[in-house]
DRENTORKOL-3810 file (N, C-alpha, C; in nm, 4 decimals):
REM DRENTORKOL-3810
@n.u->12.8491; n.v->1.4905; n.w->4.6525; ca.u->12.7862; ca.v->1.5980; ca.w->4.7265; c.u->12.7891; c.v->1.5704; c.w->4.8763
@n.u->12.7884; n.v->1.6786; n.w->4.9524; ca.u->12.7852; ca.v->1.6706; ca.w->5.0926; c.u->12.6372; c.v->1.6531; c.w->5.1472
@n.u->12.6206; n.v->1.5696; n.w->5.2404; ca.u->12.4904; ca.v->1.5542; ca.w->5.3064; c.u->12.4919; c.v->1.6466; c.w->5.4239
@n.u->12.4425; n.v->1.7693; n.w->5.4040; ca.u->12.4435; ca.v->1.8693; ca.w->5.5129; c.u->12.3605; c.v->1.8279; c.w->5.6288
@n.u->12.2372; n.v->1.7583; n.w->5.6134; ca.u->12.1674; ca.v->1.7176; ca.w->5.7306; c.u->12.2475; c.v->1.6197; c.w->5.8132
@n.u->12.3078; n.v->1.5206; n.w->5.7416; ca.u->12.3865; ca.v->1.4212; ca.w->5.8149; c.u->12.5036; c.v->1.4872; c.w->5.8886
@n.u->12.5650; n.v->1.5783; n.w->5.8339; ca.u->12.6760; ca.v->1.6482; ca.w->5.9022; c.u->12.6249; c.v->1.7250; c.w->6.0193
@n.u->12.5154; n.v->1.7762; n.w->6.0134; ca.u->12.4485; ca.v->1.8553; ca.w->6.1228; c.u->12.4131; c.v->1.7595; c.w->6.2351
@n.u->12.3577; n.v->1.6486; n.w->6.1987; ca.u->12.3148; ca.v->1.5475; ca.w->6.3023; c.u->12.4375; c.v->1.4925; c.w->6.3679
@n.u->12.5452; n.v->1.4678; n.w->6.2932; ca.u->12.6731; ca.v->1.4094; ca.w->6.3538; c.u->12.7330; c.v->1.5156; c.w->6.4406
@n.u->12.7383; n.v->1.6297; n.w->6.4023; ca.u->12.7986; ca.v->1.7407; ca.w->6.4825; c.u->12.7263; c.v->1.7593; c.w->6.6133
@n.u->12.5917; n.v->1.7790; n.w->6.6017; ca.u->12.5072; ca.v->1.8148; ca.w->6.7166; c.u->12.4832; c.v->1.6914; c.w->6.8122
@n.u->12.5205; n.v->1.5762; n.w->6.7755; ca.u->12.5079; ca.v->1.4568; ca.w->6.8609; c.u->12.6010; c.v->1.4632; c.w->6.9774
@n.u->12.7175; n.v->1.5430; n.w->6.9541; ca.u->12.8085; ca.v->1.5700; ca.w->7.0642; c.u->12.7533; c.v->1.6743; c.w->7.1628
@n.u->12.7411; n.v->1.6386; n.w->7.2831; ca.u->12.6832; ca.v->1.7342; ca.w->7.3874; c.u->12.7621; c.v->1.8501; c.w->7.3976
@n.u->12.8973; n.v->1.8514; n.w->7.3873; ca.u->12.9764; ca.v->1.9698; ca.w->7.4025; c.u->12.9580; c.v->2.0683; c.w->7.2879
@n.u->12.9466; n.v->2.0094; n.w->7.1664; ca.u->12.9300; ca.v->2.0972; ca.w->7.0484; c.u->12.7901; c.v->2.1636; c.w->7.0516
@n.u->12.6936; n.v->2.0879; n.w->7.1026; ca.u->12.5595; ca.v->2.1460; ca.w->7.1122; c.u->12.5511; c.v->2.2477; c.w->7.2232
@n.u->12.6187; n.v->2.2244; n.w->7.3340; ca.u->12.6184; ca.v->2.3079; ca.w->7.4518; c.u->12.6945; c.v->2.4399; c.w->7.4133
@n.u->12.8058; n.v->2.4272; n.w->7.3441; ca.u->12.8735; ca.v->2.5459; ca.w->7.3023; c.u->12.7925; c.v->2.6340; c.w->7.2041
@n.u->12.7261; n.v->2.5622; n.w->7.1105; ca.u->12.6441; ca.v->2.6298; ca.w->7.0135; c.u->12.5286; c.v->2.6974; c.w->7.0806
@n.u->12.4644; n.v->2.6422; n.w->7.1756; ca.u->12.3440; ca.v->2.7111; ca.w->7.2442; c.u->12.4004; c.v->2.8237; c.w->7.3275
@n.u->12.5181; n.v->2.8169; n.w->7.3862; ca.u->12.5816; ca.v->2.9275; ca.w->7.4634; c.u->12.6103; c.v->3.0341; c.w->7.3663
@n.u->12.6735; n.v->3.0014; n.w->7.2535; ca.u->12.6956; ca.v->3.1027; ca.w->7.1565; c.u->12.5749; c.v->3.1843; c.w->7.1083
@n.u->12.4715; n.v->3.1008; n.w->7.0830; ca.u->12.3428; ca.v->3.1671; ca.w->7.0432; c.u->12.2852; c.v->3.2527; c.w->7.1561
@n.u->12.2955; n.v->3.2171; n.w->7.2740; ca.u->12.2546; ca.v->3.3015; ca.w->7.3884; c.u->12.3306; c.v->3.4299; c.w->7.3876
@n.u->12.4654; n.v->3.4263; n.w->7.3719; ca.u->12.5438; ca.v->3.5464; ca.w->7.3754; c.u->12.5149; c.v->3.6345; c.w->7.2566
@n.u->12.4958; n.v->3.5733; n.w->7.1417; ca.u->12.4623; ca.v->3.6494; ca.w->7.0169; c.u->12.3325; c.v->3.7123; c.w->7.0340
@n.u->12.2305; n.v->3.6499; n.w->7.0875; ca.u->12.1039; ca.v->3.7125; ca.w->7.1037; c.u->12.0958; c.v->3.8228; c.w->7.2112
@n.u->12.1772; n.v->3.8106; n.w->7.3128; ca.u->12.1864; ca.v->3.9206; ca.w->7.4048; c.u->12.2533; c.v->4.0509; c.w->7.3296
@n.u->12.3515; n.v->4.0223; n.w->7.2436; ca.u->12.4107; ca.v->4.1258; ca.w->7.1725; c.u->12.3150; c.v->4.1884; c.w->7.0796
@n.u->12.2292; n.v->4.0975; n.w->7.0091; ca.u->12.1248; ca.v->4.1541; ca.w->6.9138; c.u->12.0231; c.v->4.2263; c.w->6.9780
@n.u->11.9744; n.v->4.1859; n.w->7.1001; ca.u->11.8794; ca.v->4.2555; ca.w->7.1742; c.u->11.9295; c.v->4.3987; c.w->7.2107
@n.u->12.0521; n.v->4.4127; n.w->7.2523; ca.u->12.1062; ca.v->4.5434; ca.w->7.2927; c.u->12.1235; c.v->4.6253; c.w->7.1613
@n.u->12.1710; n.v->4.5628; n.w->7.0606; ca.u->12.1994; ca.v->4.6358; ca.w->6.9361; c.u->12.0722; c.v->4.6852; c.w->6.8747
@n.u->11.9735; n.v->4.6057; n.w->6.8756; ca.u->11.8411; ca.v->4.6503; ca.w->6.8152; c.u->11.7881; c.v->4.7674; c.w->6.8967
@n.u->11.8000; n.v->4.7563; n.w->7.0251; ca.u->11.7431; ca.v->4.8751; ca.w->7.1149; c.u->11.8325; c.v->4.9902; c.w->7.0832
@n.u->11.9656; n.v->4.9743; n.w->7.0763; ca.u->12.0490; ca.v->5.0934; ca.w->7.0389; c.u->12.0312; c.v->5.1517; c.w->6.9062
@n.u->11.9834; n.v->5.0697; n.w->6.8057; ca.u->11.9653; ca.v->5.1149; ca.w->6.6738; c.u->11.8555; c.v->5.2101; c.w->6.6780
@n.u->11.7480; n.v->5.1822; n.w->6.7458; ca.u->11.6211; ca.v->5.2707; ca.w->6.7497; c.u->11.6657; c.v->5.3983; c.w->6.8250
@n.u->11.7477; n.v->5.3936; n.w->6.9183; ca.u->11.7937; ca.v->5.5145; ca.w->6.9849; c.u->11.8751; c.v->5.5965; c.w->6.8904
@n.u->11.9623; n.v->5.5288; n.w->6.8076; ca.u->12.0447; ca.v->5.6124; ca.w->6.7199; c.u->11.9709; c.v->5.6788; c.w->6.6130
@n.u->11.8642; n.v->5.6290; n.w->6.5628; ca.u->11.7800; ca.v->5.6843; ca.w->6.4577; c.u->11.6824; c.v->5.7838; c.w->6.5172
@n.u->11.6747; n.v->5.7953; n.w->6.6596; ca.u->11.5957; ca.v->5.8873; ca.w->6.7121; c.u->11.4450; c.v->5.8492; c.w->6.7427
@n.u->11.4179; n.v->5.7186; n.w->6.7444; ca.u->11.2854; ca.v->5.6699; ca.w->6.7655; c.u->11.2657; c.v->5.6318; c.w->6.9092
@n.u->11.3730; n.v->5.6353; n.w->6.9897; ca.u->11.3606; ca.v->5.5904; ca.w->7.1257; c.u->11.3404; c.v->5.7091; c.w->7.2217
@n.u->11.2206; n.v->5.7223; n.w->7.2688; ca.u->11.1952; ca.v->5.8310; ca.w->7.3645; c.u->11.1232; c.v->5.7765; c.w->7.4822
@n.u->11.0744; n.v->5.8586; n.w->7.5698; ca.u->11.0055; ca.v->5.8105; ca.w->7.6848; c.u->10.8817; c.v->5.7311; c.w->7.6639
@n.u->10.8161; n.v->5.7593; n.w->7.5530; ca.u->10.6921; ca.v->5.6956; ca.w->7.5102; c.u->10.7188; c.v->5.5579; c.w->7.4491
@n.u->10.8039; n.v->5.5548; n.w->7.3505; ca.u->10.8321; ca.v->5.4309; ca.w->7.2730; c.u->10.9457; c.v->5.3553; c.w->7.3155
@n.u->11.0316; n.v->5.4050; n.w->7.4053; ca.u->11.1521; ca.v->5.3395; ca.w->7.4514; c.u->11.1208; c.v->5.1977; c.w->7.5160
@n.u->11.0321; n.v->5.1951; n.w->7.6148; ca.u->11.0107; ca.v->5.0685; ca.w->7.6734; c.u->10.9476; c.v->4.9653; c.w->7.5783
@n.u->10.8644; n.v->5.0120; n.w->7.4860; ca.u->10.8063; ca.v->4.9201; ca.w->7.3886; c.u->10.9074; c.v->4.8682; c.w->7.2974
@n.u->10.9954; n.v->4.9484; n.w->7.2514; ca.u->11.1000; ca.v->4.9052; ca.w->7.1599; c.u->11.2066; c.v->4.8067; c.w->7.2348
@n.u->11.2304; n.v->4.8424; n.w->7.3594; ca.u->11.3193; ca.v->4.7505; ca.w->7.4318; c.u->11.2547; c.v->4.6206; c.w->7.4435
@n.u->11.1236; n.v->4.6040; n.w->7.4785; ca.u->11.0551; ca.v->4.4728; ca.w->7.4847; c.u->11.0593; c.v->4.4043; c.w->7.3525
@n.u->11.0292; n.v->4.4831; n.w->7.2451; ca.u->11.0279; ca.v->4.4214; ca.w->7.1089; c.u->11.1674; c.v->4.3696; c.w->7.0688
@n.u->11.2722; n.v->4.4349; n.w->7.1098; ca.u->11.4051; ca.v->4.3834; ca.w->7.0752; c.u->11.4285; c.v->4.2608; c.w->7.1573
@n.u->11.3872; n.v->4.2454; n.w->7.2858; ca.u->11.4044; ca.v->4.1291; ca.w->7.3630; c.u->11.3288; c.v->4.0080; c.w->7.3114
@n.u->11.2036; n.v->4.0473; n.w->7.2720; ca.u->11.1229; ca.v->3.9371; ca.w->7.2085; c.u->11.1822; c.v->3.8819; c.w->7.0841
@n.u->11.2284; n.v->3.9701; n.w->6.9982; ca.u->11.2873; ca.v->3.9330; ca.w->6.8712; c.u->11.4108; c.v->3.8426; c.w->6.8979
@n.u->11.4948; n.v->3.8865; n.w->6.9832; ca.u->11.6110; ca.v->3.8034; ca.w->7.0292; c.u->11.5760; c.v->3.6638; c.w->7.0845
@n.u->11.4736; n.v->3.6606; n.w->7.1708; ca.u->11.4241; ca.v->3.5379; ca.w->7.2288; c.u->11.3738; c.v->3.4470; c.w->7.1176
@n.u->11.2958; n.v->3.4992; n.w->7.0241; ca.u->11.2517; ca.v->3.4135; ca.w->6.9114; c.u->11.3610; c.v->3.3581; c.w->6.8354
@n.u->11.4628; n.v->3.4373; n.w->6.8022; ca.u->11.5793; ca.v->3.3888; ca.w->6.7227; c.u->11.6541; c.v->3.2836; c.w->6.8060
@n.u->11.6689; n.v->3.3062; n.w->6.9309; ca.u->11.7443; ca.v->3.2109; ca.w->7.0206; c.u->11.6648; c.v->3.0738; c.w->7.0261
@n.u->11.5281; n.v->3.0819; n.w->7.0452; ca.u->11.4571; ca.v->2.9554; ca.w->7.0516; c.u->11.4558; c.v->2.8848; c.w->6.9156
@n.u->11.4488; n.v->2.9573; n.w->6.8072; ca.u->11.4544; ca.v->2.8957; ca.w->6.6775; c.u->11.5855; c.v->2.8262; c.w->6.6491
@n.u->11.6960; n.v->2.8862; n.w->6.6771; ca.u->11.8272; ca.v->2.8294; ca.w->6.6466; c.u->11.8649; c.v->2.7253; c.w->6.7438
@n.u->11.8224; n.v->2.7413; n.w->6.8729; ca.u->11.8637; ca.v->2.6479; ca.w->6.9713; c.u->11.7796; c.v->2.5229; c.w->6.9627
@n.u->11.6634; n.v->2.5226; n.w->6.8970; ca.u->11.5846; ca.v->2.4079; ca.w->6.8828; c.u->11.6464; c.v->2.3029; c.w->6.7918
@n.u->11.7400; n.v->2.3384; n.w->6.7071; ca.u->11.8048; ca.v->2.2407; ca.w->6.6286; c.u->11.8938; c.v->2.1478; c.w->6.6947
@n.u->11.9871; n.v->2.1995; n.w->6.7773; ca.u->12.0827; ca.v->2.1028; ca.w->6.8492; c.u->12.0003; c.v->2.0275; c.w->6.9520
@n.u->11.9047; n.v->2.0928; n.w->7.0148; ca.u->11.8249; ca.v->2.0303; ca.w->7.1227; c.u->11.7404; c.v->1.9175; c.w->7.0732
@n.u->11.6784; n.v->1.9444; n.w->6.9539; ca.u->11.5976; ca.v->1.8295; ca.w->6.8898; c.u->11.6827; c.v->1.7207; c.w->6.8436
@n.u->11.8075; n.v->1.7432; n.w->6.7974; ca.u->11.9025; ca.v->1.6391; ca.w->6.7548; c.u->11.9393; c.v->1.5542; c.w->6.8829
@n.u->11.9731; n.v->1.6304; n.w->6.9870; ca.u->12.0124; ca.v->1.5614; ca.w->7.1137; c.u->11.9039; c.v->1.4727; c.w->7.1701
@n.u->11.7768; n.v->1.5101; n.w->7.1410; ca.u->11.6536; ca.v->1.4388; ca.w->7.1849; c.u->11.6239; c.v->1.3243; c.w->7.0975
@n.u->11.6933; n.v->1.3093; n.w->6.9787; ca.u->11.6753; ca.v->1.1886; ca.w->6.8924; c.u->11.6283; c.v->1.2209; c.w->6.7529
@n.u->11.6005; n.v->1.3449; n.w->6.7148; ca.u->11.5612; ca.v->1.3778; ca.w->6.5833; c.u->11.6769; c.v->1.3499; c.w->6.4886
@n.u->11.6570; n.v->1.2823; n.w->6.3767; ca.u->11.7544; ca.v->1.2664; ca.w->6.2681; c.u->11.8475; c.v->1.1413; c.w->6.2969
@n.u->11.8137; n.v->1.0589; n.w->6.3937; ca.u->11.8985; ca.v->0.9414; ca.w->6.4112; c.u->11.9006; c.v->0.8450; c.w->6.2868
@n.u->11.8003; n.v->0.8586; n.w->6.2101; ca.u->11.7951; ca.v->0.7632; ca.w->6.0922; c.u->11.9057; c.v->0.8074; c.w->5.9845
@n.u->11.9442; n.v->0.9365; n.w->6.0013; ca.u->12.0523; ca.v->0.9765; ca.w->5.9095; c.u->12.1863; c.v->0.9196; c.w->5.9354
@n.u->12.2077; n.v->0.8749; n.w->6.0522; ca.u->12.3344; ca.v->0.8209; ca.w->6.0926; c.u->12.3488; c.v->0.6782; c.w->6.0481
@n.u->12.2581; n.v->0.6093; n.w->5.9970; ca.u->12.2555; ca.v->0.4691; ca.w->5.9575; c.u->12.3154; c.v->0.4605; c.w->5.8149
END
């Protein structure tokens, strides 16, 4: 069996891998923010009243996703999971 946790720790210990992953997550979340906002426009829910609220909710959702996924490589770079390398 593969030890997925150890594989993740080994991979994210490399600063370049972690940096590229965080950059990729940032770009993905920018795309998701725009896509979520556009989705509401496509289904007709985005108007002058709800538009700004929906845009903010899309940005908040993208930020939460970014923080959640970026916390993994950042925590590993800060030392979490070092015992898996032994």
